[in-house]
N, C-alpha and C positions, 0 to 999 in steps of 0.2 A: 504494500500500500504506500501511497505517496506521503511525504512529510510536507506540512504547510506552515507558513508563518501566520500570524494573526490577521493578515490582510488577504489570505487565500492564495499567496504565491508559493509555488513549490520550492523547496530548499535546493539550491544549485548543486550542492555536492552529491545529491542523489539522482540527478537527472542524467539521462543518456545523452552524451554530447552531440551525436549525429542523429538524434531522433527528431521527429516532426515537432517544431516549436509549439504547435497547437495541442499536442498530446502531453509532452513533457512528463512522461511517466518515470517513476523511480525504478531503475533496473533491479536494484537489490530487493526492494519490497515486492515487486511483481514476481521475481524468482522465488522468493520465500513463500509467496501466496500459492505457488504451484507445487511447493514441496521439493524444489530442485536445489542442488548444491550450487554454490556461487564460486566462480573462478576468481580468486582474489590475487592471482599472479605469482603464487608460490611455486617452487620446483615440482612439488608433488602434483600440481594441477596442470603441468605442461608435459605430460608423458607422450603426447602425440609426436613431438619432435624426435623421439628416439625410436620410433617404429621402423622396422626393417623395410627394405625396398620391395620385398615379396608382398608384404601387406599393402603397400602402395599400389602394386600392380593389381592386386585383388580388388581394391577400391575402384580402379578404372573399369573393371568388368561390371561391378555393381552399379556404376553410374548409368549404364544403359537401362538396367532394370528400374532404377529410380525414375527415369524419364517416363517409362511405361506407367508406373504407379501414379505419376503426376497427372496424366491425362485420362486415366481410366478408373481411378478409385471412386468410391461412392461419396455422395455429398456429406454423409455422416462422418466418414474418415477425414474428408477435407476440413470439416468443422473442428474435428478433434485436433488435426494437425495445426490449425490456425489458432488454437486455444479457445475455440468456441464450444458451446455446449447447448444441449436442448433442455429447455425448462418448461414447466407448466405455468402459464401466465393466466391469472384471473382477469376476466373481462367484465368490468362493472356493468350491472344492469341498470336501466333507467328506473328511477323511482316512479311510482304510480302518480298520475295526475290527481289534482283536487279540483272539482268543479262545483258550481253552485246549483241551486234547484233548477235553473233554466239552462244548464249546460255550459255556462260561462267559465272558462278556465281561470282558476285562482292561483294555482301552483303548478309549474311545469319544470322541465329540465333544460339545462344548457351545458355546454362543455367549454371550459376556459382553461387557459394555460395557468398552471399552478406550480409553485415551488413544492417539491415533494421529496420524500426520503425513499430510497430503494434499499430495503433491509439486506438484500442479497449482495450488495457491493459496499455497504457501510463497513468501515474497518472493524475488525473483530477485537483487536487489542485496545485497551482503555486509553492508552496514551495517544494513539493516532485518532481515535474517535473524539477525544477531547479537543484535538486540534481542529477537527471538522466542526465541532460544536462552537468553538471560538469564532470560526469564520462565519457561521450562521448568525451568531449574535452580533458580530461586528458589521457584517454586510447586509443582512436581511432584517436586523432589528428584533430577532427572536429573544424572548425572555427566558429566564431560568425555568419558569413553569413549562414553556414550550420544549425546552431541552429535556426536562424531566419526562415529559410526555413521549418524546422521541425515543429516549433511552429505555423507557419502559416497554413501548410497543414494538420496538425493532425486532424483538425475538418472538413476537406473537403472530406475525404475518410475513409471508415471503413477498407480498405484493406492495408496490409503492403506495404511500399514503401522504396526503397533502399536509403541509405545515404552514403554508401561507397562500391565501387565495385572493381573488380579486386584484390581480397584479395590473398595474398601469402599463401602458406601452413602454414607457421609459424603464420601468422596473424589469419588464420582460427582456428587453435588450441588454440591460446591464447584467442581469442575473445569468443570461446565457454566456456572457464573457467571464464573469466572476467565478461561476461555479462549473465551468467547462471541465476542469481537471480535479474537482473536489470529489473524492470517492463517496458514493452513497447519496449524493445530492443531484437531483435531476429536475428539469422542467418538463412537465408532462400535462397533456390535456386530460383532465379528470372531470367527472360530472359535478355540476353545482345546481342548486335549487334557484329557481327564478319565480318571483311572486308578482301577481297583478298589482299595478300601482294604484290601489284603491285604499282610501283611508279607513281606519277603524276596523281592520281585519286582523291586526297583529295578535290580539289576545285570543282570537279564534284559531287562526292557522298555526300560530307558533312559528318555529323555525327549525332547521336542521343544523347539525354541526358534528364535529368529530366525536366519536363515542367516548364516554368516560370509563373509568375502570369498572364501575358497576354494570354498565351496559355490556362490556366485553365479557365479564364474568357470567352474564346471562346469555351469552352466545352471539353477541354482535361481532361482526368482522371489524377489526381495528382500522381497516383502510376504507370503509364505506360509511358515509355520513348517516346519522340516525336522527330521528325526531327528538328534539330536546325539550320542547314545550308544546302546548296546544294540541290541535288535531294531529299534527305531525308526530307527536309523541304518543298520543292515545292510540293511533292506528298505525304505528310504525311497522308492525308485522305485516299488515295488509298492504302497505305502500311499498315495502322493500321488495325488490325483484330478486331473481335468482341469478347470480353471476354465471357467465359462461367460462369455458376452459379453452385455452389456446396453447397448442404445442408450438413453441417458437425457438428459433436458434438465436442465442444471444452471445455477444462477444465478451471479452474479459472485463469490460467496463459495465456489463449488464445491459447494454443497448440491444434492442431487438434487431437482428440482421434480416430475418425472413421467417415466414410461417413454414412449418414443416408439413409438406403435403401428405395426404393419405394417413393422417393421424386422427385419433378419436377426439376431435374438437367438439365443443358444444356451444350453442348459441345462447347468449344471455336472454333471460325472460323478464320483461318489464313487470313491475308491481301492478296490482289492480288499481283502477281508477276509483277514487272515493267521491261519491256524490253527496253533497251536503243539502240540508233542508233550508239553508240560508238563501234568502232572496237578495242578491247584491243590490238591486235597486232600492228595496225597502231598507236595507242596511245603510245605504247612503242617505236616505231620507231621515232615518233616526239619528245618524251621526250629525247631519247638518242641523237638525232641530236642536240637538244638545249643544252643538257649537254656537248656534245663534243665541241660545239662552246664556251661555257662559260669556259671550261677547257683550250682551246687554247688561249682564251683572257687572262685568268689569268696567263698562262705560259709566255705570251709575255709581258703583261703590269703590272702583279702583281695583288693581290687581289683588287677587287672593290666591297666592301660589300653592297653598296646601290643599285646595279644594278641587273637586272634580265632579263628574256626573256619570250616571249609568242608566241604561234602559234595556229592557228585553221584551221582545214580542214573540209570541208563540201561538201555535194552533191548539185551542183548548180541546179539540177532539182527538188529538194524537200525541201531544207533547212535543211535536216538531218545533225546533227553534227557528223562527223566520228571520229574526234580526237580534243581535246582541252587541251592544256598544258600551265600552267603558272608556271614559276620558279622564285624563290624557291617555293616549295610546302610543304605540310604537309601530313601526313598519317592519314586517318580517324580513324584507330585503336588507335592512340595516345589518342584520345578523348573518344572513345567508351570504352576503358579499364579504364578510370578514370584518367584524367590528374591532376597532382598536381597544385595548384595555382601558385607556384613559376615557374614551367615549362611553364604554360600558360602565365605568365607575360613575360617570356623570348621571347616567340613568338610575343607578343604585342610590345616589345621593340626592336626587331630585326630590324635594319635599312633597311634590304632587304625586309621587309614586306612579309613574307611567307603566311600570312593570306589573302593577297590581291590577288584576281583573276584578274590578269592583262588583261586577254582576254576580260573581260566585265566591269571591274572597272578601268583599267588604261586608262587615257586620254592623247593622244599624238598628236603632230603635225605630219601629215602623210607624209609630204615632197612630193617628186615627184610621189609617188604612187597614188596621187589624179589626176594626169594629164589625165589618160584615162577617168575619170569622167568629167573633164573640157572639154575634146575634144568631148565627147558625147553631153554635153550641148551645145557647140558651133555649132556642126553639126545640132542638133535638132532645134536650134533657127535660123539657117540660117546665122550665123555669119561667118562660114567657110564651105567649102565643102571638099571632099576628094582630090580635085585638088588645093586647095588654097596653094599658095607658098608665102614665105616671105624671103627676104634677111636680115638675122638677124646679127646684130653687137654683140659686147661683152657686151653692156649695153644699157638701155634706160635712158636718162637723162631728168628730169623734174625739171626746176629751179635749186635749190641747191641739189636736191636729185638724187642719182644714183642707178639704179636697175640693178645689174650685172647678167651675165650668167657665167657658169663655164668654157665655152670655146666659141670661135667663130664658129658657125655652118654654117654660110653662107646661101645659098639658101636652104630653108627647106619647105617641105609640111607637111600635117597633120600626115601621117604615120611616116615619118622620125622624126618629132618633138616628137612623143611618144617614138620611139625607142632610140633616142639620148637624151631625156629629155631636150628639148630646153626651157629654161626659158623665153627667149624673146618672143617666139611664144605664150606661155601660158599667159604671162603678157598681151599681146595684145588681146588674146581671152577673157580673163576675164575682163580687165579694159579698153581696147582700147589703141590706139597709135596715139595721136594727130598729131605727126610729119609726119606720113604716111597716115593721114586721114582715119584711120581704127577704126571703131566703134565696140567695144567689147560688151560683155553681160551686163556689169554694175553690181553693187553689188546686186541690187534687184533681177534681173533675175538669177544671179549666185547663190544667196542664195536659190532661189526657186528650182533650179535644184538639189542643194546639199540636200535639204530637200526631194525631190522626190527619191533620192538614199538612203534615210534612215538616213542621218546624222542629228545630233542635237536632236535625239529622241531615246528612248529605242527601241531595236529591237523586244522586246516581247519574248525573249528567256525564256524557262522554267527553269530558275534558279533565285533565289532571289539576290538582291543587284546590279542589272545592273545600269550603269550610262549612261548619254545621250550624252556625248561629247559636242561640242559647235560649232554652226554655227553663227559666229558673224555678227551682223547687226549694222548699224549706230546708231539706238536707243539704242542697248545694249552697245555700246562703250560710248555713251554720259552718260548713266545712271551709268555705272560701272567705267569708266575711267575718266569721266569728260571732254572728248575731242570729237570734231567732227570727222567725218570719212573723210579720205583722199584717193586719188587714190592709194597711196602706200599701204594702207590697203587692197584694192581690189587686187592689184598685189600679195601681200603676200598670201591671201587666194587662189589665182589662182594656186599657186605652193605648197600649203599645208603647209604654214608657218604662221607666225603672230599669231593671236588669235584663228585660226581654230584648233579644237581638235577632234580626233576620237578615237574609241576603235579598237583593232585588229579585233573584230567580225564585226564591221561596215565595215571595209575595206574588209574583206572576202566576205561579202554579196554584197558589191558594185561590186566587180570583178565578183562574181557569176552571177549577173544580166546582166553584159556585156557578159559573157560566154554563158548564156542560151537564149539570144535573147530578153531580156527586162522584166524579171519577178523578182520582189523583193520579196523574201520569208520571212515569219516569221520563224525564225530558231527554231528547237526543238532538244532536247537531248533524250527525251523519245519517243519511236516509237510505243509501244503497251502495253496493260495490258493483263495478262494471269490469268484466273480463276484457283485458286490452286486446286479445286476439279475436274472440268471438263476438264481443259487444254485448254479451248476455248480462242483463241487469238483475241483481239479486237484492231484494229489499231487506233492510235491517228491521228486525221484528220490534214492534212497539209494545211496551209492557206497562200495564196499569199497576200502580203500587197499591191502591185501595179503591174499592167501589162501594157505593150505596152506604157510606158511613154517616151520611146525613140524608134524611128523606127528601125526595124531590119537591114535595109540597112545602117543606120548610125553606128549601133553597129558593123557591119561587117568591116567597115573601121577602127574602133578602135581596133578590134581584130587583124586585119592585122598589125597594128602598134605594138601591143603587141607581135605578133609573130616575128616581126623584132628585137625586144629587145633580143630574144633568138637566132635568126639566126645570127645576126651581131652586136648586141648591148651589153649593160652591163650585160646581162644575158647569154652570149654566152657559158659558160661552160655547161649549160643545153642542148645545142645542140648536145652534145656527147651522150646523152641518146637515147635509142631506142624509147621511148615514146615521142611523139611530145608535146610541151607545148608552152604557151605564158605567158608573165608576164611583170612586171614593177618593177624596182629597185627604191629605195628612200633613201636618206640620209638626215635626218632632224636635223637641229640645235636646241639645247635645251637651251633656255635662252641666257645668255651672257657668260656662263662659258666655252664655247668651246666644250661641250659634243655633240657628234653626235650619234643619234639613227639610226640604220640600219634596213630598211624595204625590204621586197620583197613580192609582191602579184602576183598570177598567176592562171592558170587553165590547165588541161590536161585530156585526149588527146586533141589536138588542134581542130580537126574536130568535135569530138563528146565528149564534156567535161563530165566527171563523177566526177571530183574533182575540187574544187576551194579552195584557201587557202591564208592566210596572215601570215607573219612572222615578228616579231619585236625583235631586239636585242638591249637592252638599252646600250648605250655607245659602240655600236658595230663598230663605225667608218664607213668607206666606205662600202656600202652594198655588193659590189663585193667580198670583203674579208670575210664577215661574214654571211649575210642573204642568199646570193646565194648558198654557200656551204651547208647550212642547207636545202635549197630547193632541192638540188640534193640528199641529203640523204633521204629526205621525199619521193621524186618521185621514187627513187630506191626501197624503202621499200614498197610503195603503189602499185607499178606495178611489184613487184617481179623481179627486174632487177639487177642482180649481176654485180660486176666489171668484166671487160674483163681481160684476162690473162696479167699480167704485168702492168695493169692500176692502177694508184693511184687516190683516190677520190679527193684529193686536190693538183693536180699536178701543177696548175697555181700558181706561187708565185708572179708574177708581173701583175698588172692590165694594160690593153692596154691604151695607151696615150689618146685615144679618150674618156675614161671614168673616168680619174683621176679628182677628185674634184667635182664629180657630187653632186648636192644638190636637 
């Protein structure tokens, strides 16, 4: 093997004086690599000069035979004579495509020149290998972590693997010169992932990258990129193709000279195409609506760098995710093209957490959007009926504790309580009201129903990294807070505050189960796989998590209350749309800093729902001003409903008095 200085230049004392300057190979190291003795000029190595004339004559006779062998020997013998050898070369397979619900390609493949390591020609001895590593660090800017990766994986695959991708034209030209004589370092066209230049898909698609140790231990090939996050990771086995095998003749440097004919080669098989339920057009509508709201908020209140937004739209009849947006986001191509460590650190350090998928990883107090769920539980348990009425004051007082409402609602029934978001009514349904001799659900039954709606557990979405939220219990509070449970804690859970936490996806699924008559679905983003050869499409089975846990009649009462929210309640701007809908606003207090998160959940069309959704604006304030306008943009886009002549999307500048201060 060659010796190199830190700048990648071969040591002059080891180079062959009359060799091609472009090769500059070390004669001594090449000979050692072939296991041959080296003629160092000592008398014992110059015995040919003492051979008799008889032997010389014999050699003349053999010369003719040598000529015959030169012209008639097989190609395999020629290869051997020239120091070549036949090796099995793995031919990378194309990764499966990812397409949206309408067949639009979201992730495909490209081949680009990359700086790679050829384990078969990398120096075996540590000293020579370290010199190669020094060149890679000095010339290509590889880090100690990169070098550790190379040194670990070099013995785990015979095939080249990339160590630096997305090379510029200048880098490609320079690297060809710099690494021309560095053993084990090559420039090779290798497959890379290419993503559609669409915003707000990063959290869904994820990205690919070189496998880590855990992936290799699980069977991943060290030289083939794997899914690191998102759909790419979740369906990595489906998307990964089967490499082909090529018998090839390579020279001493490991370069392929030619394919060996009549050998048992195999053709690489591409991975399956993965079809998503995501509608890219709707995805962009949702992303634009959230971006518009963030821009309005920034214009009014100034930059709020730690805050973001999230929305998810799904089919309530199957659990198919139609759109899922978390802002701020990142672009998958940023990683696929090879992100620099400094840029990656910026993403990690960003206070707005762009790598956090708020839809499935953000855990928030749901506020009043939980009230349709509480009403469903109260109806199912017989605590209330559709005709139950309460004369509700401005607060419930228990001892020294006061549990307020945002206004005096007066005489209220179940439907009106949902539409007007009556805190007193739901305090009573959840925790009871001793002064009125009204027995509520109590925390045990309340928690049981919340669990039935999917809260406090992962939904089973086919994306990695999902969190559970929190359904607090007396035992949980004692164990984590060191305090016993009070009725005030039950009251807070009953209006979506206190310790109770949910993800936007959980909220969307809960409203979907109300919309569809009582089925809680396991949500999915992938809808089918497509055989790349035959084109045969195989649907991914949809699975209900629970059915009929709330009677359809009780859910109809809840839906009627949610419809009133749109007709005459805090969601009334949506009543201007041609498509009918139902929903629930929510404004949840965050901690003690005064921040208010704005929610809106709903479904449409009202009579035969095809969409259910949840919207969250961090720091959005009153939901009427932030999440409801976003809902209007989404519904207009989803149902292709343009503005009427002269109509402004956000004409309402003042919230009706009845809804000011809703919590």
